[in-house]
N, C-alpha and C positions, 0 to 999 in steps of 0.2 A: 814777311810782307814785301820787303824790297825785292826779293827774289822773284816774286810773282810779277811785280812791276817791270823788272828787267825782262822777263820772258814775254810779257805783253808788248814791251817796247821792241823786242826782236821780231815778234810776229808782225807788228805794225810796220817795221822797216822792210820785212820780207814782202808784205802785201804791197807796200809802196813801190818796191822794186818791180813787182809784177805789173802794177799800173803804168809805171814808166815804160816798161818794155811794150805793153799794149799800145800806149800812145805813140811810141816811135814806130811800131808796126803799122798803125793806122795812117800815120803821116807818110810812110813809105808807099803804102798802097795807094793813097790819094795821089801822090806824085807819079807813080807808075801808070796810073789811069789817065793822067792829063795828056792831052794831045799837044805835042811840041809845036810851037808857033801859032797855035789857035787859042783864042780866049775860051774859057768854059762857057757852055751854052747857057748856064744860069749860075748865079752866085748865091750861095747860102751862107749863113753865119756859121763859122767853124771855130769853136773855142779850143781846138786841139793844142795849139802852141801855148796858149794861156794855161790850160790844164797841165801841160807838161812842165811849164815853168813853176807852177804852184806845187806840183808833186815833187819836183826836184828840190825846191826850197824846203818843203816839209821833210824830205829825206835828210837833207843836210842838217837842218835844225835838230831833228830827233836824234840823229847819230852823234851830234856834238853833245847833246844833253846826256845821252847814254855814256859817252866817254867820260864826261864829268862825274857821273855817278860811280862808274867803275873805278876811276882813278882817285876818288875821294879817299884820303888817308884814314878818315875816321868812320868810314862806312862799315856796317856790321855784316858785310858779305864775306862768306868764307873764301879763302884764296882759290880753291879749286873751282868753285862756282864763278868767281870773278874771272878766272882765266878762260873758262868755257865761253862766257859772255863776250869777253874781249876778242877771242878768236872768231866767234860767229860774227861779231860786229865788223871786224876787219874783212872777212870774206864778203859780206854784203857790200861794204864800201868798195872793195876791189871790183865787184861786178858792176856797180854803178859807174866807177871810174872808166871801165873798159867801154862803156857806151859813149864816151867822149862828150858828155854833156858840158863839161867844164870848158870846152873849146867852142861851144856853140855861140852864135851871135844872137843874143837875147833881145836886141832892139825890136821895138814894135814897128 
């Protein structure tokens, strides 16, 4: 049962990473389409920054929970399965770290 939960957690983290990348790409596209020195012709509500912050928070929270489960001394997870989950988790975290979200100014 715990193995299924760990696999679902890894899938969830992978999907979250995909959403983070999509939101960053959307933000870059928006920025590249802006005309320097001119205000936009119209202003629409754009929750991209909030969505990105929420997705990043979800990723961090879920990955911390996953680490806690994998590092639990009394967990009934076989050592080989634990190591596979741990390696996959580290790879996903490295990919998020490379996006430099930890250096972003999150003030509204």
